[in-house]
LUMZA-261993 format. One record per residue (C-alpha): residue in one letter; x, y, z. Coordinates in steps of 0.5 Angstrom, whole numbers. Each point is the difference from the previous one (the first is absolute). Last residue first. Layout:
<r residuo="A" c1="X" c2="Y" c3="Z"/>
...
***
This chain:
<r residuo="X" c1="-53" c2="-88" c3="12"/>
<r residuo="X" c1="-4" c2="5" c3="-5"/>
<r residuo="X" c1="5" c2="-2" c3="-5"/>
<r residuo="X" c1="-3" c2="-4" c3="-3"/>
<r residuo="X" c1="-7" c2="1" c3="1"/>
<r residuo="X" c1="2" c2="7" c3="-4"/>
<r residuo="X" c1="3" c2="-4" c3="-5"/>
<r residuo="X" c1="-6" c2="-5" c3="-1"/>
<r residuo="X" c1="-4" c2="7" c3="1"/>
<r residuo="X" c1="3" c2="3" c3="-6"/>
<r residuo="X" c1="-1" c2="-6" c3="-4"/>
<r residuo="X" c1="-7" c2="0" c3="1"/>
<r residuo="X" c1="-1" c2="7" c3="-2"/>
<r residuo="X" c1="-2" c2="4" c3="6"/>
<r residuo="X" c1="-8" c2="0" c3="2"/>
<r residuo="X" c1="-4" c2="6" c3="-3"/>
<r residuo="X" c1="-5" c2="3" c3="4"/>
<r residuo="X" c1="4" c2="6" c3="2"/>
<r residuo="X" c1="7" c2="0" c3="-5"/>
<r residuo="X" c1="4" c2="-4" c3="1"/>
<r residuo="X" c1="7" c2="2" c3="3"/>
<r residuo="X" c1="6" c2="-1" c3="-4"/>
<r residuo="X" c1="6" c2="-2" c3="3"/>
<r residuo="X" c1="-1" c2="-3" c3="8"/>
<r residuo="X" c1="-6" c2="-4" c3="1"/>
<r residuo="X" c1="-4" c2="4" c3="4"/>
<r residuo="X" c1="-1" c2="0" c3="8"/>
<r residuo="X" c1="1" c2="7" c3="1"/>
<r residuo="X" c1="7" c2="1" c3="3"/>
<r residuo="X" c1="3" c2="-5" c3="-5"/>
<r residuo="X" c1="-4" c2="5" c3="-5"/>
<r residuo="X" c1="4" c2="5" c3="2"/>
<r residuo="X" c1="6" c2="-3" c3="2"/>
<r residuo="X" c1="1" c2="-2" c3="-8"/>
<r residuo="X" c1="-3" c2="8" c3="-3"/>
<r residuo="X" c1="5" c2="2" c3="5"/>
<r residuo="X" c1="6" c2="-4" c3="-3"/>
<r residuo="X" c1="-3" c2="2" c3="-6"/>
<r residuo="X" c1="1" c2="7" c3="1"/>
<r residuo="X" c1="7" c2="-1" c3="2"/>
<r residuo="X" c1="2" c2="-3" c3="-6"/>
<r residuo="X" c1="-2" c2="5" c3="-4"/>
<r residuo="X" c1="1" c2="-1" c3="-8"/>
<r residuo="X" c1="-2" c2="-7" c3="0"/>
<r residuo="X" c1="3" c2="-5" c3="-5"/>
<r residuo="X" c1="-3" c2="-7" c3="3"/>
<r residuo="X" c1="-6" c2="-1" c3="-5"/>
<r residuo="X" c1="4" c2="1" c3="-6"/>
<r residuo="X" c1="4" c2="-6" c3="1"/>
<r residuo="X" c1="2" c2="-4" c3="6"/>
<r residuo="X" c1="-3" c2="-1" c3="8"/>
<r residuo="X" c1="5" c2="-5" c3="3"/>
<r residuo="X" c1="3" c2="7" c3="4"/>
<r residuo="X" c1="-7" c2="3" c3="0"/>
<r residuo="X" c1="-2" c2="-5" c3="5"/>
<r residuo="X" c1="5" c2="-1" c3="4"/>
<r residuo="X" c1="2" c2="7" c3="2"/>
<r residuo="X" c1="-9" c2="1" c3="1"/>
<r residuo="X" c1="0" c2="-7" c3="4"/>
<r residuo="X" c1="6" c2="4" c3="4"/>
<r residuo="X" c1="-3" c2="6" c3="1"/>
<r residuo="X" c1="-7" c2="-4" c3="2"/>
<r residuo="X" c1="5" c2="-4" c3="6"/>
<r residuo="X" c1="3" c2="7" c3="2"/>
<r residuo="X" c1="-7" c2="3" c3="0"/>
<r residuo="X" c1="-3" c2="-6" c3="4"/>
<r residuo="X" c1="1" c2="1" c3="7"/>
<r residuo="X" c1="-7" c2="2" c3="2"/>
<r residuo="X" c1="1" c2="6" c3="2"/>
<r residuo="X" c1="3" c2="1" c3="-6"/>
<r residuo="X" c1="-5" c2="-1" c3="-4"/>
<r residuo="X" c1="-6" c2="3" c3="5"/>
<r residuo="X" c1="5" c2="6" c3="-1"/>
<r residuo="X" c1="-1" c2="0" c3="-8"/>
<r residuo="X" c1="0" c2="8" c3="-3"/>
<r residuo="X" c1="5" c2="3" c3="7"/>
<r residuo="X" c1="4" c2="-6" c3="1"/>
<r residuo="X" c1="1" c2="-2" c3="-6"/>
<r residuo="X" c1="3" c2="7" c3="-2"/>
<r residuo="X" c1="4" c2="1" c3="6"/>
<r residuo="X" c1="3" c2="-7" c3="-3"/>
<r residuo="X" c1="1" c2="2" c3="-8"/>
***
């Protein structure tokens, strides 16, 4: 996973944010319950989280072009981004 991060999100890693984003990922999913927390491919979920963080988007679902993220998702992102 570390090799993937160095190759695919180098700016995030060079800024020293890789470990922090991984910890946010772990905390987020440990606190999530129910069907939304059921994943078939955890490494792919982590890769998407890291790609979103690298692009400056809230982790999780990316808003479609021209649309804002849902308000509850935006609040969650605001809490977790610092």
